KOLFI-8617 format. One record per residue: x, y, z of N, C-alpha, C, O in turn; residue in one letter; residue number from 1. Coordinates in steps of 0.001 Angstrom, whole numbers, plus 500000, padded with zeros to 6 digits. Each point is the difference from the previous one (the first is absolute). Layout:
<rs>
<<X Y Z> <X Y Z> <X Y Z> <X Y Z> a NUM>
...
</rs>
This chain:
<rs>
<<506709 481014 518243> <500196 501073 499074> <500011 501312 500764> <499055 500303 500728> m 1>
<<502006 500476 499112> <500087 501291 500674> <499189 501022 499237> <500055 500078 498772> d 2>
<<499201 500693 501971> <499135 500999 499397> <500366 501363 500556> <500174 500160 501208> r 3>
<<499942 500822 497911> <500311 501361 500424> <498721 500680 500450> <499191 500427 499176> d 4>
<<500633 499671 502119> <498830 500665 500552> <500370 501417 500392> <501080 500245 500538> l 5>
<<498033 500671 499194> <500187 501384 500428> <499163 500204 501247> <499051 499257 500252> s 6>
<<501300 501745 500518> <499226 500215 501219> <499673 501469 500170> <500771 500885 499630> s 7>
<<498064 499341 500941> <499568 501333 500379> <500061 500100 501503> <500625 499164 500652> g 8>
<<498745 501831 499905> <500044 500166 501446> <499243 498887 500726> <500375 499626 501111> s 9>
<<498565 499842 498276> <499220 498945 500650> <499660 498866 499042> <499028 499279 500224> h 10>
<<501757 500551 498711> <499642 498975 499019> <501226 499461 499280> <501051 500638 499945> s 11>
<<498783 498191 499517> <501000 499370 499143> <499270 499637 498715> <498897 499454 500050> v 12>
<<501700 500839 498808> <499283 499809 498743> <500949 499693 498852> <501208 500226 500082> y 13>
<<498210 499253 498850> <500697 499794 498734> <498946 500044 498897> <499426 498971 499642> d 14>
<<500325 502205 499827> <498983 500203 498964> <500701 500093 498643> <500516 501055 499631> c 15>
<<499496 497836 499635> <500668 499938 498709> <498953 499708 498933> <499182 499092 500144> v 16>
<<500860 501695 498781> <499029 499853 498918> <500701 499925 498654> <501062 500591 499803> y 17>
<<498336 498683 499286> <500454 499922 498611> <499010 500812 499179> <498825 499643 499907> h 18>
<<501643 501440 499503> <499153 500881 499199> <500409 499899 498538> <501178 499835 499683> l 19>
<<497850 500263 499442> <500283 499976 498564> <499047 500962 499311> <498801 499998 500276> e 20>
<<501731 500825 498828> <499167 500889 499211> <500689 500293 498683> <501189 499725 499836> w 21>
<<498061 500833 499227> <500546 500248 498666> <499638 501407 499524> <499065 500617 500509> c 22>
<<501692 499880 498507> <499651 501299 499420> <498662 499916 499269> <499581 498929 499561> p 23>
<<499773 502199 500320> <498720 500051 499304> <500183 499520 498559> <500995 500324 499352> k 24>
<<498073 498931 500174> <500000 499390 498668> <501103 498957 499825> <500205 499490 498898> y 25>
<<500489 500200 502163> <501074 498999 500026> <501082 500261 498948> <500554 499066 499421> r 26>
<<499736 502207 500342> <501084 500358 499095> <501335 499567 500602> <500143 499947 501221> f 27>
<<500831 499746 497928> <501335 499588 500460> <500888 501221 500240> <501082 500103 499422> n 28>
<<498472 500812 501418> <500721 501258 500215> <501207 499846 500915> <500854 500886 500041> v 29>
<<499235 498016 500688> <501134 499808 500913> <501029 499042 499408> <500801 499421 500733> l 30>
<<499182 500407 497959> <500903 499069 499331> <501418 500516 499861> <500950 499217 500022> g 31>
<<499207 502096 499834> <501345 500563 499880> <500705 499915 501352> <499382 500165 501051> k 32>
<<501892 499580 498902> <500774 499843 501237> <499973 501269 500847> <499971 499924 501229> e 33>
<<500037 501239 498125> <499975 501258 500758> <498655 500184 500712> <499965 500449 501146> s 34>
<<498937 499211 498188> <498673 500117 500620> <499863 499024 501162> <499445 500330 501048> s 35>
<<501072 498462 498744> <499946 498983 501056> <500788 500460 501222> <499519 499906 501129> k 36>
<<501700 500592 498639> <500844 500456 501113> <499362 501185 500726> <500049 500079 501227> a 37>
<<499352 500844 498011> <499327 501142 500626> <498841 499538 500872> <499839 500486 501119> d 38>
<<499347 498577 498381> <498844 499529 500769> <500452 499274 501266> <499390 500163 501057> m 39>
<<501677 499034 498844> <500522 499315 501190> <500444 501017 501045> <499680 499864 501181> e 40>
<<501062 501157 498381> <500479 501028 500937> <498830 500772 500611> <500011 500307 501192> a 41>
<<498990 500004 497997> <498828 500731 500493> <499278 499182 501066> <499668 500523 501064> i 42>
<<500089 498199 498657> <499286 499152 500959> <500801 499813 501292> <499424 500001 501088> l 43>
<<501884 499840 498802> <500844 499880 501193> <499923 501271 500845> <499901 499930 501225> q 44>
<<500145 501218 498126> <499923 501268 500720> <498668 500196 500714> <499955 500480 501132> g 45>
<<498963 499144 498196> <498671 500126 500599> <499895 499094 501227> <499473 500403 501037> i 46>
<<501033 498371 498833> <499935 499059 501113> <500747 500541 501217> <499497 499927 501121> a 47>
<<501680 500605 498667> <500784 500561 501109> <499268 501183 500618> <499932 500123 501223> v 48>
<<499522 500745 497933> <499326 501199 500498> <498790 499676 500881> <499724 500711 500967> e 49>
<<499558 498218 498697> <498780 499670 500743> <500162 498824 500959> <499002 499446 500461> y 50>
<<502222 500164 499845> <500249 498976 501003> <499689 498579 499556> <499735 499134 500834> g 51>
<<500293 500617 497860> <499807 498648 499481> <501366 499407 499676> <500978 500728 499834> m 52>
<<499080 497970 500080> <501244 499321 499653> <499730 499110 498794> <499166 499097 500062> c 53>
<<501537 501158 498849> <499835 499161 498808> <500878 498776 500166> <501225 500103 500065> i 54>
<<498138 498735 500003> <500703 498734 500164> <500504 499502 498645> <501125 499513 499889> v 55>
<<498041 500613 499093> <500355 499566 498644> <499255 500890 499018> <498862 500398 500249> e 56>
<<501789 499915 498626> <499398 500879 499006> <500385 499518 498611> <501171 499729 499734> l 57>
<<497840 500161 499374> <500249 499653 498597> <499194 500950 499130> <498769 500003 500033> a 58>
<<501944 500806 499187> <499354 500905 499060> <500102 499352 498625> <501083 499907 499422> v 59>
<<497785 499652 500068> <499924 499368 498688> <499542 501055 498988> <499509 501055 500401> m 60>
<<500642 498683 498296> <499596 501008 499012> <498540 500428 500105> <499668 501149 499709> p 61>
<<499452 497930 500708> <498578 500344 500016> <499318 499797 501350> <498774 500077 500080> d 62>
<<501983 499669 500972> <499401 499914 501339> <501085 500019 501071> <501192 499908 499706> h 63>
<<498365 500213 501544> <500921 500067 501145> <499580 498981 501037> <498814 499848 500295> i 64>
<<502171 499451 500259> <499798 499133 501160> <500811 500603 501131> <501158 500377 499818> h 65>
<<498230 499710 501345> <500720 500536 501152> <499557 499246 501251> <498806 499832 500251> i 66>
<<502169 499721 500524> <499726 499396 501302> <500428 501044 501018> <501170 500377 500069> v 67>
<<497872 500082 500716> <500246 501133 500882> <499563 499674 501426> <498993 499328 500222> v 68>
<<501785 501160 500733> <499685 499845 501424> <499539 501363 500510> <500698 501002 499841> r 69>
<<498123 499023 500770> <499437 501257 500496> <499709 499893 501494> <499967 498908 500568> v 70>
<<499825 502237 500045> <499616 500029 501412> <498514 499670 500108> <499248 500246 499057> k 71>
<<500319 499206 502067> <498579 499657 500128> <499078 501224 500019> <498797 499870 499772> p 72>
<<501748 501291 500494> <499167 501202 499990> <499673 500458 498581> <499121 500840 499809> s 73>
<<501572 498621 499203> <499747 500352 498601> <499218 498872 499336> <500437 498849 499993> m 74>
<<498426 501485 499462> <499198 498978 499326> <500640 499619 498668> <500815 500740 499447> s 75>
<<498806 498117 500066> <500512 499527 498724> <499599 500944 498874> <500811 500304 499126> l 76>
<<497954 500157 500891> <499542 500907 498944> <500745 501342 500058> <500266 500601 498959> s 77>
<<500068 499865 502230> <500761 501249 500131> <501414 499826 499461> <500520 500890 499326> k 78>
<<500106 497977 500962> <501342 499729 499482> <499988 499972 498475> <500877 500581 499361> a 79>
<<498137 498750 500056> <499893 499933 498546> <499724 501386 499417> <500556 500365 498964> a 80>
<<498589 500398 501700> <499681 501351 499533> <501256 500870 499982> <500243 500721 499032> q 81>
<<500546 499215 502022> <501219 500791 500069> <500998 499570 498931> <500585 500846 499324> l 82>
<<499613 497859 500517> <500967 499507 499021> <499576 500324 498571> <500811 500475 499205> l 83>
<<497931 499272 500467> <499533 500249 498635> <499886 501499 499701> <500467 500466 498961> k 84>
<<498919 500274 501939> <499769 501420 499753> <501277 500810 499928> <500208 500781 499072> g 85>
<<500624 499027 501896> <501242 500777 500052> <500968 499592 498898> <500688 500851 499435> r 86>
<<499374 497850 500251> <500910 499560 498930> <499551 500560 498654> <500835 500355 499169> s 87>
<<497861 499727 500612> <499474 500585 498769> <500423 501468 499897> <500479 500452 498960> s 88>
<<499337 500268 502124> <500360 501419 500040> <501494 500198 499726> <500383 500827 499173> y 89>
<<500445 498415 501521> <501453 500133 499842> <500464 499560 498608> <500895 500613 499419> e 90>
<<498497 498328 500055> <500394 499505 498676> <499651 501029 498926> <500786 500212 499076> f 91>
<<498055 500427 501027> <499633 501050 499045> <500932 501196 500116> <500277 500654 498994> f 92>
<<500208 499648 502187> <500946 501113 500163> <501331 499681 499338> <500624 500886 499415> r 93>
<<499827 497849 500667> <501268 499614 499383> <499861 499768 498497> <500959 500188 499251> k 94>
<<497856 499407 500309> <499759 499688 498592> <498769 500766 499513> <498941 499400 499818> h 95>
<<501177 501914 499968> <498832 500807 499638> <499376 499593 498664> <498809 500227 499783> p 96>
<<501982 499176 499319> <499456 499566 498709> <498951 498901 500150> <499219 499765 499078> f 97>
<<500754 499562 502070> <498991 498961 500245> <498598 500590 500101> <499009 499292 499826> m 98>
<<500914 501997 500451> <498689 500652 500062> <499318 499996 498630> <498780 500141 499921> r 99>
<<501991 499699 499004> <499400 499918 498667> <499227 498692 499830> <498979 499956 499312> l 100>
<<501515 498991 501316> <499322 498707 499920> <498866 499900 501014> <498952 499422 499713> r 101>
<<501258 501138 501461> <499011 499963 501077> <499491 501426 500235> <500394 500651 500968> y 102>
<<498755 499818 498168> <499576 501402 499999> <499263 500425 501264> <500128 501151 500417> r 103>
<<499124 497978 500191> <499242 500381 501190> <500805 499828 501285> <499469 500212 501090> k 104>
<<501803 499406 498798> <500859 499909 501169> <499863 498733 500806> <500509 499931 501119> g 105>
<<498816 499058 498349> <499841 498730 500702> <500993 499001 499415> <499755 499410 498948> h 106>
<<501365 500407 501744> <501038 499099 499502> <499657 498542 500283> <500188 499139 499141> f 107>
<<499316 500585 502049> <499690 498622 500389> <498540 499666 499731> <499121 500856 500103> w 108>
<<500638 497892 499552> <498632 499515 499851> <499332 500006 501379> <500690 499859 501010> a 109>
<<497998 500299 499052> <499344 500036 501313> <500001 498645 500709> <499841 499946 501219> p 110>
<<500334 498980 498049> <499972 498674 500622> <501366 499631 500565> <501031 500491 499542> s 111>
<<498956 498641 501456> <501220 499529 500646> <499759 498612 500552> <498862 499539 500086> s 112>
<<502219 499801 500287> <499910 498705 500661> <500738 500120 501326> <501171 500377 500023> c 113>
<<498156 499306 501081> <500603 500055 501324> <499923 498618 500622> <498919 499418 500098> y 114>
<<502217 500056 500319> <500048 498685 500620> <500738 500095 501325> <500999 500710 500111> l 115>
<<498515 498583 500882> <500719 499936 501267> <501005 498855 499926> <499780 499015 499296> t 116>
<<501300 501121 501420> <500989 498932 500035> <500250 499616 501445> <500221 500858 500854> t 117>
<<499743 497864 499408> <500298 499488 501328> <501453 499595 500083> <500763 500199 499055> g 118>
<<499614 499244 502054> <501391 499601 500216> <500455 498969 498965> <501112 500093 499480> e 119>
<<498049 498943 500225> <500370 498947 499056> <500036 500537 498571> <500889 499647 499225> v 120>
<<498159 501194 500428> <499893 500493 498638> <500987 501106 499657> <500200 500284 498819> d 121>
<<500415 500344 502156> <500859 501145 499734> <501170 499645 499098> <500263 500707 499028> l 122>
<<500434 498227 501272> <501152 499611 499168> <499557 499647 498583> <500668 500356 499029> e 123>
<<498218 498952 500856> <499484 499638 498682> <499587 501258 499228> <500255 500101 498801> r 124>
<<499119 500841 501869> <499583 501245 499358> <501208 500817 499568> <500010 500553 498900> t 125>
<<501008 499530 501952> <501220 500725 499644> <500666 499383 498786> <500464 500719 499115> k 126>
<<499588 497953 500830> <500599 499313 498846> <499187 500262 498739> <500568 500202 498926> a 127>
<<498115 499796 501195> <499130 500268 498858> <500243 501401 499439> <500121 500179 498789> y 128>
<<499948 500804 502098> <500233 501377 499562> <501399 500145 499420> <500186 500667 498982> v 129>
<<500782 498720 501651> <501389 500079 499549> <500174 499398 498603> <500825 500480 499222> r 130>
<<498415 498484 500454> <500155 499293 498730> <498945 500381 498959> <499727 499221 499086> n 131>
<<499686 501950 501040> <498962 500422 499072> <500472 500015 498557> <499273 499555 499111> q 132>
<<501919 500942 500640> <500469 500068 498609> <500163 498605 499418> <499736 499801 498814> s 133>
<<500693 499225 501985> <500117 498625 499514> <498625 499414 499682> <499832 499308 498996> d 134>
<<499200 500968 501852> <498646 499467 499805> <499399 500544 498715> <499427 499252 499209> i 135>
<<500706 502068 500583> <499417 500600 498804> <500755 499601 498743> <499388 499852 498942> h 136>
<<501908 499971 501143> <500775 499577 498843> <499628 498576 499610> <499889 499691 498813> q 137>
<<499917 499436 502177> <499608 498622 499711> <498626 499969 499342> <499780 499223 499072> a 138>
<<499306 501600 501390> <498670 500068 499406> <500085 500482 498559> <499311 499471 499128> t 139>
<<501526 501528 500616> <500155 500528 498668> <500609 498957 499068> <499580 499869 498850> l 140>
<<501407 499395 501643> <500641 498995 499148> <499034 498860 499670> <500122 499380 498943> s 141>
<<498925 500338 501939> <499001 498978 499690> <499141 500405 498801> <499589 499148 499213> n 142>
<<500145 502134 500651> <499156 500476 498906> <500759 500132 498688> <499412 499846 498930> w 143>
<<501873 500433 501135> <500756 500250 498766> <500544 498728 499379> <500374 500015 498827> t 144>
<<499686 498894 501903> <500581 498785 499405> <498966 499118 499340> <500341 498948 499459> s 145>
</rs>
């Protein structure tokens, strides 16, 4: 299996993480296509600005899955802080009416899920993130039938 390794001046690395977080109170605020597209663009821009590479991204109505590759000099918590904090700020700037729902300015819930992915798990994780809408639709159809 070929693996894309990055290199520094004295190191070779591949730091890939699967991050998941949701809006505060788990409201379905990212359900509209325009909100979803804005959040995807915001997250892509943040990743480029801070030297991260988004491998896979799924913006669901009530949560986000992101598989991201970071440099070893950036901790996992710092990457999550940058993605969550900056995306909240940018999303409120594009959608000021959201401040009515989130009065204290906290768009994301404080909790998150961080998972490491190895060489074997990367393809499986990418497929999982890519097929999020199918997974949630299947779960919903189980309850409605």
